[in-house]
PLY file of the C-alpha trace (Angstrom):
ply
format ascii 1.0
element vertex 442
property float x
property float y
property float z
element edge 441
property int vertex1
property int vertex2
end_header
-19.61 -20.66 3.29
-16.60 -20.63 5.64
-13.39 -18.79 4.80
-11.47 -21.88 3.73
-14.17 -22.96 1.32
-14.43 -19.42 -0.09
-10.73 -19.22 -0.81
-10.80 -22.69 -2.33
-13.68 -21.62 -4.56
-11.67 -18.66 -5.75
-8.66 -20.87 -6.37
-10.76 -23.34 -8.29
-12.17 -20.52 -10.41
-8.73 -19.24 -11.26
-7.52 -22.74 -12.06
-10.12 -22.93 -14.83
-8.37 -20.08 -16.61
-4.99 -21.79 -16.56
-3.40 -19.19 -14.29
-2.24 -21.74 -11.75
-0.10 -23.85 -14.01
2.50 -24.45 -11.32
1.11 -23.03 -8.07
0.29 -26.38 -6.55
0.30 -27.20 -2.86
3.65 -28.88 -2.61
6.03 -27.96 0.19
9.03 -29.10 -1.82
9.82 -25.89 -3.66
12.72 -23.51 -3.21
14.00 -22.62 0.21
15.88 -25.77 1.16
19.42 -25.64 2.49
22.34 -26.50 0.26
23.48 -29.11 2.71
21.44 -31.32 5.02
23.87 -30.56 7.84
24.03 -26.82 7.22
21.64 -24.01 8.05
18.30 -23.67 6.32
18.56 -21.04 3.55
15.44 -19.05 2.75
15.37 -17.04 -0.49
13.81 -13.61 0.13
12.75 -11.12 -2.56
12.16 -7.46 -1.77
12.75 -3.93 -3.02
12.72 -1.65 0.02
15.70 0.51 0.87
17.40 -0.84 3.99
16.15 -4.40 3.57
19.62 -5.73 2.77
20.90 -4.32 6.08
18.08 -6.02 7.96
18.92 -9.33 6.25
22.57 -8.99 7.29
21.50 -8.39 10.88
19.22 -11.42 10.80
21.93 -13.67 9.40
24.43 -12.45 11.99
22.07 -13.34 14.83
20.81 -16.71 13.55
22.90 -19.83 13.03
20.30 -22.34 11.89
18.41 -20.13 9.44
19.90 -17.78 6.85
18.19 -15.41 4.44
19.36 -15.08 0.84
18.20 -11.65 -0.29
17.48 -10.64 -3.87
16.55 -7.02 -4.54
13.82 -6.61 -7.14
13.51 -3.32 -9.02
10.10 -2.28 -7.71
6.64 -3.48 -6.75
5.32 -3.91 -10.29
8.39 -5.90 -11.29
7.83 -8.07 -8.22
4.34 -9.05 -9.40
5.67 -10.16 -12.78
8.66 -12.05 -11.41
6.65 -13.76 -8.70
4.01 -14.83 -11.22
6.69 -16.44 -13.36
8.38 -18.08 -10.37
5.12 -19.55 -9.06
4.31 -20.98 -12.48
7.81 -22.48 -12.73
7.60 -23.98 -9.24
10.60 -22.08 -7.85
9.06 -19.24 -5.86
11.20 -17.78 -3.07
10.23 -18.53 0.52
9.69 -14.90 1.49
8.35 -12.01 -0.57
7.95 -8.33 0.22
4.62 -7.12 -1.10
1.82 -4.68 -0.39
-1.57 -5.43 1.06
-3.65 -5.04 -2.08
-2.04 -8.10 -3.67
-2.49 -10.55 -0.79
-5.98 -11.74 -1.74
-4.97 -12.23 -5.37
-1.98 -14.37 -4.41
-4.08 -16.42 -1.98
-6.68 -16.95 -4.70
-3.92 -18.21 -6.99
-2.79 -20.71 -4.37
0.63 -19.09 -4.12
0.77 -18.34 -0.38
1.09 -20.48 2.73
-1.31 -20.13 5.66
1.07 -19.32 8.52
-1.56 -18.58 11.18
-0.37 -21.41 13.42
3.18 -20.05 13.40
2.62 -16.34 14.01
-1.02 -15.93 15.03
-0.08 -15.62 18.70
1.88 -12.42 17.90
-1.31 -10.45 17.16
-1.00 -8.19 20.21
2.41 -6.98 19.05
0.83 -5.24 16.04
-1.72 -2.52 15.51
-5.08 -3.61 14.13
-4.81 -1.77 10.81
-1.53 -3.45 9.94
-2.52 -6.87 11.24
-5.56 -6.97 8.98
-3.37 -6.27 5.92
-1.74 -9.70 6.14
-5.03 -11.60 6.38
-7.63 -13.04 4.09
-10.81 -14.04 5.89
-9.04 -14.25 9.22
-6.12 -16.41 8.08
-2.57 -15.06 8.03
-0.40 -15.39 4.94
2.38 -13.08 6.03
3.58 -10.67 8.69
2.88 -6.94 8.40
5.95 -4.74 8.16
4.47 -1.24 8.10
1.63 0.85 9.42
-0.46 3.16 7.30
-0.43 6.69 8.68
-1.57 9.07 5.97
-1.63 12.82 6.16
-1.27 16.01 4.16
2.12 17.63 3.72
1.91 21.23 2.53
4.07 24.25 1.75
3.70 26.64 4.66
5.29 29.57 2.83
2.91 29.25 -0.13
-0.15 28.92 2.09
0.89 31.89 4.22
1.63 34.04 1.18
-1.94 33.69 -0.04
-3.64 33.79 3.35
-4.55 30.12 3.50
-4.69 27.60 6.32
-4.26 23.85 6.00
-7.61 22.48 4.75
-9.49 20.36 7.29
-12.19 19.15 4.85
-12.25 18.30 1.16
-14.53 21.29 0.59
-11.85 23.54 2.11
-9.23 21.73 0.04
-11.07 22.58 -3.18
-11.59 26.19 -2.07
-7.88 26.55 -1.28
-7.07 25.01 -4.67
-9.12 27.67 -6.41
-7.22 30.42 -4.60
-3.85 28.88 -5.41
-4.79 28.45 -9.05
-5.17 32.22 -9.41
-1.47 32.47 -8.60
-0.30 29.67 -10.87
-0.01 27.05 -8.13
-1.73 23.67 -8.13
-2.94 22.15 -4.88
-2.28 18.52 -5.81
-0.91 16.27 -8.54
-2.89 13.54 -10.31
-0.54 11.30 -12.25
-2.37 9.67 -15.14
-0.94 6.24 -14.40
-1.80 6.23 -10.69
-5.50 5.70 -9.80
-4.68 5.07 -6.15
-6.05 8.58 -5.50
-9.53 7.32 -6.38
-9.01 4.16 -4.38
-7.91 5.83 -1.15
-10.54 8.57 -1.24
-13.20 5.92 -1.79
-11.75 3.90 1.08
-11.85 6.96 3.34
-15.46 7.65 2.34
-16.57 4.17 3.44
-16.72 2.50 0.03
-16.37 -1.26 -0.48
-15.46 -2.20 -4.03
-15.26 -5.85 -3.03
-17.07 -7.70 -0.26
-17.93 -11.29 0.55
-21.64 -12.08 0.62
-22.38 -15.66 1.57
-20.73 -17.85 -1.04
-20.09 -15.07 -3.54
-18.02 -11.98 -4.04
-20.00 -8.75 -4.22
-18.68 -5.96 -6.45
-19.79 -2.34 -6.08
-17.88 0.52 -7.71
-20.89 2.83 -7.42
-21.78 2.83 -3.74
-22.33 6.06 -1.81
-18.74 6.28 -0.58
-17.25 5.84 -4.02
-19.55 8.45 -5.54
-18.68 10.86 -2.73
-14.97 10.42 -3.50
-15.65 10.75 -7.22
-17.35 14.08 -6.63
-14.28 15.53 -4.92
-11.92 14.30 -7.62
-14.16 15.56 -10.41
-14.29 19.06 -8.92
-10.50 19.16 -8.70
-10.13 18.09 -12.33
-12.95 20.24 -13.72
-11.49 23.34 -12.06
-7.90 22.56 -13.16
-6.67 22.51 -9.58
-4.27 19.63 -10.20
-0.97 19.27 -11.96
-0.69 16.11 -14.08
2.95 15.14 -13.85
3.75 11.49 -14.42
5.83 9.58 -11.90
7.67 8.18 -14.90
9.73 11.36 -14.57
10.12 11.17 -10.82
12.73 13.92 -10.68
10.42 16.35 -12.47
7.63 15.65 -9.98
9.98 16.32 -7.08
11.29 19.54 -8.66
7.72 20.74 -9.06
7.07 20.34 -5.34
10.45 21.81 -4.43
9.84 24.86 -6.64
6.37 25.46 -5.21
4.45 24.53 -8.36
2.26 22.13 -6.39
1.52 22.94 -2.76
0.27 19.72 -1.10
0.53 15.96 -1.17
-1.49 13.30 0.65
1.28 10.93 1.66
2.67 8.57 4.27
6.03 8.68 6.01
7.94 6.69 3.40
7.37 9.31 0.70
9.32 11.85 2.72
12.51 9.98 1.89
12.16 10.84 -1.81
11.49 14.48 -0.96
14.56 14.71 1.26
16.74 13.04 -1.35
15.60 15.25 -4.24
14.84 18.69 -2.80
17.34 21.54 -2.78
15.26 24.68 -2.09
12.33 24.06 0.23
13.75 22.39 3.33
12.02 23.66 6.45
9.04 25.01 4.49
6.83 21.96 4.82
4.35 21.01 7.56
1.95 18.16 8.22
-1.81 18.33 8.68
-4.42 15.58 8.99
-6.05 14.17 5.89
-9.01 16.37 4.93
-12.31 14.82 6.00
-15.60 14.71 4.20
-17.73 17.49 5.71
-19.44 16.48 8.93
-17.47 13.24 9.27
-14.88 12.19 11.82
-11.22 11.81 10.96
-10.52 8.69 8.94
-7.39 7.69 7.06
-7.16 4.99 4.37
-5.01 1.93 4.89
-3.53 -1.08 3.18
-2.82 0.38 -0.22
0.42 0.79 -2.09
0.82 4.03 -0.13
1.92 1.87 2.79
0.60 -1.46 4.04
3.60 -3.69 3.29
3.75 -7.33 4.36
6.32 -10.10 4.22
4.55 -13.08 2.67
5.43 -16.77 2.88
4.92 -18.80 -0.29
3.30 -22.23 -0.40
6.25 -23.62 -2.37
8.63 -22.90 0.52
9.96 -26.12 2.06
10.49 -24.44 5.44
7.36 -22.46 6.06
7.69 -22.28 9.84
11.24 -20.94 9.68
10.15 -18.46 7.00
7.22 -17.27 9.12
9.47 -16.84 12.15
12.04 -14.92 10.09
9.31 -12.61 8.81
8.15 -12.04 12.38
11.70 -11.22 13.50
12.15 -8.62 10.75
8.94 -6.88 11.81
9.58 -6.91 15.57
13.33 -6.76 16.23
14.02 -3.24 17.50
17.17 -2.79 15.42
15.50 -3.99 12.23
12.46 -1.82 12.86
14.56 1.31 13.44
16.61 0.63 10.31
13.51 0.49 8.13
11.72 3.38 9.85
14.47 5.85 9.07
14.27 7.73 5.74
18.09 7.68 5.78
18.91 4.02 6.50
15.63 2.52 5.30
12.56 3.65 3.42
10.88 5.69 6.13
8.00 3.30 6.78
6.16 3.43 10.07
6.38 0.04 11.78
3.37 -2.23 12.01
3.80 -2.57 15.77
1.20 -1.67 18.38
3.60 0.97 19.68
4.25 2.44 16.22
4.00 5.93 17.67
7.30 5.34 19.45
9.03 5.37 16.05
7.64 8.64 14.74
10.92 10.43 15.47
12.78 8.06 13.14
10.15 8.08 10.40
9.74 11.79 9.71
12.36 14.25 8.55
13.43 17.21 10.66
15.40 18.51 7.68
12.24 18.62 5.58
9.93 20.01 8.27
12.22 22.38 10.15
10.35 24.15 12.95
7.23 22.16 12.04
8.88 18.88 13.06
7.52 18.62 16.63
3.87 19.42 15.73
4.12 16.88 12.91
4.68 14.04 15.38
1.16 14.38 16.76
-0.34 14.43 13.26
1.34 11.11 12.45
0.46 9.53 15.80
-3.17 10.63 15.55
-3.36 9.22 12.03
-2.33 5.81 13.29
-5.45 5.80 15.46
-7.88 6.55 12.62
-6.78 3.98 10.03
-9.52 2.01 8.28
-9.57 -1.75 8.79
-12.66 -2.82 6.82
-11.42 -2.65 3.21
-11.32 -5.90 1.22
-9.11 -6.53 -1.80
-10.71 -8.78 -4.41
-9.21 -11.95 -5.91
-8.53 -10.24 -9.26
-7.11 -7.04 -7.79
-4.02 -6.94 -9.98
-6.02 -7.25 -13.20
-8.66 -4.84 -11.95
-6.11 -2.20 -11.01
-4.49 -2.45 -14.44
-7.86 -1.81 -16.07
-8.49 1.05 -13.66
-5.18 2.62 -14.67
-6.23 2.81 -18.31
-9.46 4.56 -17.45
-7.87 6.86 -14.89
-5.54 8.27 -17.52
-8.62 9.31 -19.51
-10.17 10.89 -16.42
-7.08 12.96 -15.68
-6.91 14.12 -19.31
-10.66 15.00 -19.23
-11.61 12.43 -21.84
-14.19 10.93 -19.50
-15.79 11.58 -16.10
-14.95 9.68 -12.92
-18.48 8.26 -12.89
-17.97 6.94 -16.43
-14.89 5.09 -15.26
-16.72 3.68 -12.25
-19.59 2.41 -14.40
-17.09 0.70 -16.68
-15.20 -0.83 -13.75
-18.43 -2.23 -12.33
-19.21 -4.11 -15.53
-15.61 -5.07 -16.25
-14.87 -6.47 -12.79
-18.04 -8.56 -12.60
-17.31 -9.97 -16.06
-13.68 -10.63 -15.16
-14.55 -12.58 -12.02
-17.15 -14.61 -13.92
-14.60 -15.40 -16.62
-12.39 -16.89 -13.88
-15.21 -19.11 -12.66
-15.68 -17.11 -9.46
-19.17 -16.60 -8.06
-19.96 -12.87 -8.07
-22.82 -10.46 -7.47
-23.06 -6.92 -8.79
0 1
1 2
2 3
3 4
4 5
5 6
6 7
7 8
8 9
9 10
10 11
11 12
12 13
13 14
14 15
15 16
16 17
17 18
18 19
19 20
20 21
21 22
22 23
23 24
24 25
25 26
26 27
27 28
28 29
29 30
30 31
31 32
32 33
33 34
34 35
35 36
36 37
37 38
38 39
39 40
40 41
41 42
42 43
43 44
44 45
45 46
46 47
47 48
48 49
49 50
50 51
51 52
52 53
53 54
54 55
55 56
56 57
57 58
58 59
59 60
60 61
61 62
62 63
63 64
64 65
65 66
66 67
67 68
68 69
69 70
70 71
71 72
72 73
73 74
74 75
75 76
76 77
77 78
78 79
79 80
80 81
81 82
82 83
83 84
84 85
85 86
86 87
87 88
88 89
89 90
90 91
91 92
92 93
93 94
94 95
95 96
96 97
97 98
98 99
99 100
100 101
101 102
102 103
103 104
104 105
105 106
106 107
107 108
108 109
109 110
110 111
111 112
112 113
113 114
114 115
115 116
116 117
117 118
118 119
119 120
120 121
121 122
122 123
123 124
124 125
125 126
126 127
127 128
128 129
129 130
130 131
131 132
132 133
133 134
134 135
135 136
136 137
137 138
138 139
139 140
140 141
141 142
142 143
143 144
144 145
145 146
146 147
147 148
148 149
149 150
150 151
151 152
152 153
153 154
154 155
155 156
156 157
157 158
158 159
159 160
160 161
161 162
162 163
163 164
164 165
165 166
166 167
167 168
168 169
169 170
170 171
171 172
172 173
173 174
174 175
175 176
176 177
177 178
178 179
179 180
180 181
181 182
182 183
183 184
184 185
185 186
186 187
187 188
188 189
189 190
190 191
191 192
192 193
193 194
194 195
195 196
196 197
197 198
198 199
199 200
200 201
201 202
202 203
203 204
204 205
205 206
206 207
207 208
208 209
209 210
210 211
211 212
212 213
213 214
214 215
215 216
216 217
217 218
218 219
219 220
220 221
221 222
222 223
223 224
224 225
225 226
226 227
227 228
228 229
229 230
230 231
231 232
232 233
233 234
234 235
235 236
236 237
237 238
238 239
239 240
240 241
241 242
242 243
243 244
244 245
245 246
246 247
247 248
248 249
249 250
250 251
251 252
252 253
253 254
254 255
255 256
256 257
257 258
258 259
259 260
260 261
261 262
262 263
263 264
264 265
265 266
266 267
267 268
268 269
269 270
270 271
271 272
272 273
273 274
274 275
275 276
276 277
277 278
278 279
279 280
280 281
281 282
282 283
283 284
284 285
285 286
286 287
287 288
288 289
289 290
290 291
291 292
292 293
293 294
294 295
295 296
296 297
297 298
298 299
299 300
300 301
301 302
302 303
303 304
304 305
305 306
306 307
307 308
308 309
309 310
310 311
311 312
312 313
313 314
314 315
315 316
316 317
317 318
318 319
319 320
320 321
321 322
322 323
323 324
324 325
325 326
326 327
327 328
328 329
329 330
330 331
331 332
332 333
333 334
334 335
335 336
336 337
337 338
338 339
339 340
340 341
341 342
342 343
343 344
344 345
345 346
346 347
347 348
348 349
349 350
350 351
351 352
352 353
353 354
354 355
355 356
356 357
357 358
358 359
359 360
360 361
361 362
362 363
363 364
364 365
365 366
366 367
367 368
368 369
369 370
370 371
371 372
372 373
373 374
374 375
375 376
376 377
377 378
378 379
379 380
380 381
381 382
382 383
383 384
384 385
385 386
386 387
387 388
388 389
389 390
390 391
391 392
392 393
393 394
394 395
395 396
396 397
397 398
398 399
399 400
400 401
401 402
402 403
403 404
404 405
405 406
406 407
407 408
408 409
409 410
410 411
411 412
412 413
413 414
414 415
415 416
416 417
417 418
418 419
419 420
420 421
421 422
422 423
423 424
424 425
425 426
426 427
427 428
428 429
429 430
430 431
431 432
432 433
433 434
434 435
435 436
436 437
437 438
438 439
439 440
440 441
């Protein structure tokens, strides 16, 4: 089955459940200008710091097209508001989102295929980012950020206890056991955030979703996933993790600042929150590559809510070409890119561009890293070259992730094992896709 037919099959399956009550294929939705003789006005929803400044710059440099920006509270709020807007037939033209939701929105018939408008810009972007805006080779948006991921760790804590930055997950666990003896945790597993399991599985070569002929294939128990599960289970069983919820974001940041937890696996954008909330530990942090699985080459996960943002164009937009071109401008204009890359003026994301490494200086914090700032640049640049590009997000990703959250909370609180959760997710996801009328194996 070709890609178009596969997506249509998914859309048809979802339509059977009544989830597409107003998605439609009409080009007559929101996004029209207020006056036929005036500029085209494109509603744009986003949440990233600095986005309003980028919109102002776009509007100042364009006469015929103007962006009307609405700031949404956060990513989860965006999913709810966009769902309601699509059903009501008044979706905005442009939407900031993250890569894991693209397939779901395509399956719901909410996004426009803009390949013919921006496909020729492929060489301007790095491969990891470019793939985040695609479903089966068709573009539904323009990538805005790259996905460098790395470890940030407290140098003073590690030095105090004779430790070096772990290069493998085995070393990570061993270091965690040493730190535990001194009342320090090596990482934090928030009960509401199962992305830890997702990204470790991704790094280990897992594929929760794949396309096999005319069906989706689901596998939450492949070798890569079980390898990731083993690492996580050791950390939990040995009490090497703190379990602070991001619901109290300030408390999480204080814990890192006070030295209660010694490492994080993060991307550049998370440094902004550290800089804004820390008071004690500036200059005591350094970067190291993501730990690898023993005997394997460096590999960093991509396309998750850790990074992997895209600007999507909705099918209900009456001016899809202008929207696609505006999205492309925001991701490639040097001023806009620098604004967003800075943790001060933007949200510290690494650009999606092929020359993303040129923006490392703007995207990491010298205040946070101190004398470790220059070595950190190479860590980030190297990470950009080891990003995975073969992960597929399924058509029910949003629902699946919600179910995964419930089970993850039980894993973190030791009410069940990671493998128990994976077995449940295998059965649940297959059943969920079947309930939507989508052909599935697994």
